[in-house]
N, C-alpha and C positions, 0 to 999 in steps of 0.2 A: 437599677432600673430608669431608663429617660422617662418622664413623666408623661409623653405626648403620643406615643406608639397605638395604632390600634392595630389588635390581630384579628383576620377575618376568614372564615370558611364560609361556603355556599353550597347548598347541596339541595337534589332535586329527587323527591320520591312519588312513587306513584299509588294511583289509590287500590285497592281489591274489591271485588263482589264476590260474598261466599253463595258454593254452593252445597255444601252440608253446612247448615245455619248456626250460628253461637246465638242462643238466646235463654238468658237466666243466668243468674252470676250464686254460685255457694257462698264468695265472701265478696261484699260492697265495696270494702278498702281498696285491698289487694287487686279487685278486678279477677277473680277465678272462678271460670265458667264451670255448667254443671255438663259439659260434654265438650268432646274434639269439636272441632269444624275444618272445613276446608272452603278453600279460595281461590279462584283466579287474579293474577295482578292483571289492571288493565295497563297497555301501552301509555306512557308517561308522554309523550308525543301530544296525546289529547287530551290524558285525566290526571295531573299530577299538582303536587304542591312545592314551591321552591321557597327555602329557607336559608337567611345567612343572618350565624348568630357571630357576634363579637366581642371582643373584650379589652378593656383599656385600663390603665391605674387611672384615668379621668372619670369613669364613669361611678357616680353615686351612686345607683341602683339597678335592677334588672329592671329592663323596659321590654314589652312588646308592641309590635303594631303585626295587625292583618290586615291584609288587603288595603294596606295604606291607613288604617286609623289604629290608634293606641290603645290597648286592652290592658284589662288588669291581671296582673300575674298570680294576685295572691289565692285563688283558687286551689282546692289541694291537688288537683291534678297535675297542675304544672310543676306546682311546687315537689309533689312526686317526682316528677322526670327531673329536675335541676338538683334536689339533692341527691338521687341515687348516683347521677354523672358527675356531679361533685366529688361524691366518694371514692371514684374510682379515677380520678383525673392522676395525672403523670406529669415530670416533669416535661416542659417544651421549651426548644432550643430551635432562634431564626437567626442561625449566624450572618445571614446576608445582612440582615435589619437590625443584628444587634438587640434582641428581644431574648430576654430569659425569663422563664417563668417556675419555678419550681412545686414540687408536688403539696408545701406548705401556702404558697401564695393564693392559689385558688379558691381557699377559704375564706380571702379577705376580696376579692376580685368582684367585680359585678359586671353581668352581659347582656348586652342590647340583640334582639332576633327580631328580624323582619319575618312574616311569612307571605305566602302570595298562592292563589289556589286559582289554576287558569280553568275554574266552571264554579256556579256560584253555589257558596258556601253551605247554604241548607236546602238545598234542591236535592238532597238525600242522595248524594254522591259517594258517601263516606268518605266526607271530607276530613272529619277529625281524624280518621283512620292515618291519611297519606299525612295529617298535620303532623301527628304527636311522633308517627314513625319519622318525618324529614326533622324533627326537631332534636331528638336523640340520636339519632344519625349523626346531626351534624356538629353536635354539643360533645359527641364522645370524637369526633375528629379534631375539633376544636383544642380538646382538651386532652388528647392523646391517650385516649382510653385502650387499654388493651384490648378489653370484650370483641369475642366474632358476632354476627348480625346475629344468632340465636340468642345470645346471651344480653344483646340489646335489647331484641325483641321484650325479652321480661320483664323489663324497665318501661317502653313502650306501651304495653300491657297495662300500666298501670294510670296511664294518661286517658286511655281510650283499648278496648279487650281488643276492636280487627286491628288498631296498628300494629299488633303485633306481626300479625300478615304481610304486612306491606313491606316486610325489611328483606323479603326477599321478591324474584321474578318466579313468572311461570305459575305453576301450582304449590298452594302451600298450606300445610298443617298448622292448627295449632292445635300443641296437647295440652290437654285438661290439667295434666299434673295430679298430684296426689297429696304431696306434702304441705303441711298448714301455710310456712311461709311463701308458698309460690315459685320458687326457684327453680322448679320444672315444670312451671306452666308455660310455654314457651311455643316459638315455631319453628318450625325446619320446612326446608324447601323437599316438596314430593318430586316433581320433575322441574327443569327448568323450559323456560319461554318459547325454546328451539325445540321441543321435544312435540310438540301437537301445533304445530305452526298453519294448519291448513284453516282451522277453526276462525268463524272471523265473528264479533261482538257488534250488534246493535242494540242502543239504550233507547228505549222509548221515555225521553223526558214528559211525565206527563203535568207536571203542576212544580212549578219554580216557588210555593209558598210554603212555610215554614210548618212541619209536621204537629199535628194537634196533640198527640201521646210521644214524647221525648221518649225515645229506649231505656234509658235509665228508671224511668219511671213504669212503665209499661213491663219491664221485664222483672222489677221487683214485684209488681202488683202479679204476673202470669206464676211467678213460684212460689207466691203466699197463697193462692186461689186456684191453679191449675191442676189437677189429678194427670189430665194427659201428658201434661209437661214432665211429670217423674214417669210415666211411663216411656216415653218418646225416650228424656236423656239414658235410661235402664236399659229399658230392651233395644227401643228400634238404632236408635245412631249409632252405637257402637259397632252392629253390624254393618250398616251404612258405611262407614267410613274404611272398613276391612274394602266394601264390594268399590266404593268410588275409587280407592287409590288404585286397585287391579286397573277398573276400565282407563284411567289415565293412562299409567304404566302401559297397557297395553293400545291404545288409544282406541277403545270400543266404544264408538258413540250411541251406537243403540241404548246400551247400558247407562253410559253416562249422559244419555238425553231423561231415561225413566228417571233414575236418582235424582238427578236436579230438581225435576219437576214434582216429581213426589215428595220430597224435601222440600221446598218453597210450601207446596201447599197442606203439606204439613205444620209446619212454621204458621201458618196464617189461621191455621184450626186450633192451634194452642192459643193466638191471639185470642180467638173466639171464644176459647174456653176459659179466658181469663173473667173474675167477675171484680167490675164493669166489662164487658165481652171490650177487645179494643179491632177497630175495623180500622186498616191500613186501605184493603183494596177499596177498588170502587168500580163503578160500570166498565168503564175505560179498563182496568185491568182484565176484569172479565169479558170482554169483549175481545184483549190480546190474547188471553188463553184458549179462547174458542177458537182461535183464526188457529195457531198454533196446534192444538191439537186436533181440529179438521184435516187440516191441511198435512200432517203428519198420518194421520187414519189412510188418510186419502193416496199416501204415496206407498203406505206398507210398511215403512221401515221412516225412523224420526230423521227429519231434515235437520228441526231446529230443537233446543233446549231452553222452558223458560225458570227465571228465575225471579221474584219481587223483594225487597228487601224495606224493612219498617220506615218507608219513607212516605211523604206527605202524600205523594199521588196515589199508589207509592208509582216509582218509574218501573219500567219492564225493562231487564236487561234478558237480551235474545240471546242465544250463541248457535251461532250456523255450522251445519258441518265442516261446508267447504267454503269458497268462494262463490260457486255457482249457485248453491243455496242461499247464500246471503243476497245475491241478485235479486233472487227470483221470491226470497224475505222480504226487499226492499220493497220490490213492485206491491207485494199484498197488503203491506203496511201503508204506502202511500196511497193506494185506493182506499181503503177503510177510513184514513186518517189524514186528509188533505188538508195542506196549510191554509192558512186563511187568505181570501183574494189580495190582502194586503203586505204580505209576506214572501220576501226573495227565497225563491228555494236554495242558495247559498247560507242562509242562515238556521235554515230549516233543517239540513240536513248537514251537518259539522263533522271535524273528525277526517277521516279516510274516505275523500270524496270520490276515489274511485271505484268504488262500488256502484255510484249512480250511473258511471261510466258502462259498468258489468252490466247496468239490468235496462240500461238505452234510455236514460232518461237525462235531458239535458236542461230542457225549463221548465215551467207551468204546463205549457203546451203540454208536453208529454206525460205530465201525472193527470190532466183532465181527461186524458185520451188511454189513459190506462185499463183493459178488460176487466171485468169482473172476476175473483180466482172461482175457478169451475166446482169447487169444492164447497160452495157454501151459495145456497139458492136465494136470489133476489137482495143480492149482498147490498145493503145501505153503506152509505159513507156519514163518518163524523166529522165533518169539517170543524177544525179548531181545539176539539181535544187533546189532542198531542202538542207540546211547547216546541220541544224541536227532537230531532234523532241527532245520536251520535255514532258513527261507526269507528270500530276503533278493533282491537284483538287482542292476543295476551302479550304481555309487555314484562321488563326487565326491571331489577329492581334498584333499590337507592344508587345514585352516584354524586361523585365530587364535579361540581361546577368549576373547572379552574379559568374561565374566561371570568375578567373582571368587570366585563359589563353588567353582565350578568347579574351580579352582586347586586341586592335590595339596600345596603345600606352605603353610606358612605365611606370610601378608604383614612379619611378625613376626620371626620368629626364621628363617625360611627351611628351618625342620625340618617334616617330616611333619604333617599336621593329624592 
């Protein structure tokens, strides 16, 4: 084996937002949940993690860089993922470059990992989900592991629970599983991203500060103290999962919206039922719920679903039934939450900007001139309460990037470019 080569793989993985929530573990080490959950994968063009993994006989230890900064890999969650993938590594042969790695060699070879999120890491946009999914997917390709994405999802789950759902596009179910070793706690695709491509997703990023109660701590306290969680996991979620799968397969938006909103509200009720109570929602969250509920009621049929994760704001994820509804939703959101005077529209509405065009908004003057939504009397405006909006849609699962210019590590040294 020549001692100077570097072998690299670069992958891109989307993030996901749960519509039936995961909250509470029955096993902290293996990250096994107390209930099934269902999520929608977001278009990686707008929200994704890119990860390059490299192996070389010249590397002296495992190293990782996140968004350009070196971070420690000593944490249990990284170690779990690395150990599990190494155990599944197979022979690799690159005839063109004369590289041959046997299954046994992987035990003594080190890897370099560089990862980049195209969105703020702690903005509450499930960056750890995309990050661990991408890490596991890329390492599996580097080491020629034979597992399919469902089997890989059970490894990604040991890094971050919701990461298992980022191994597929479209709508994804994380099955809680029954066995103690967690081998049946994995993700399966419900439908792909093309199945319901009318949907448009608008995320209101309420604040970019880090969350006060980490999900890990919050979940542990809920499991220990909330009677409502036990009732939710045992009685409510199993029925909701069946109804949600049906709504998605039949593209029944009225049922989908009802279930999504109800499950988000119950998840936050469970947080408040925790001792001490956890408050992820704030005034801005409540105003966004009110805006959605009043509009849905005035139309007689749901136009938009909302869901809030355990984020710092937390961010509102609004799912509109189609593009027309999304354009009207964006008009309403920009009326209630206009940008600060020193903010440009271009940096206030990110992602798929064609929705702005559909809404007839070209500049800040158009935002200023928006009429108040008819369903709310004397509607006030809350300038600066939202940091920015991201317009996106359901998207595909992980892919390999073959273009070397997209790699985050140098092919010569295996260090960040």
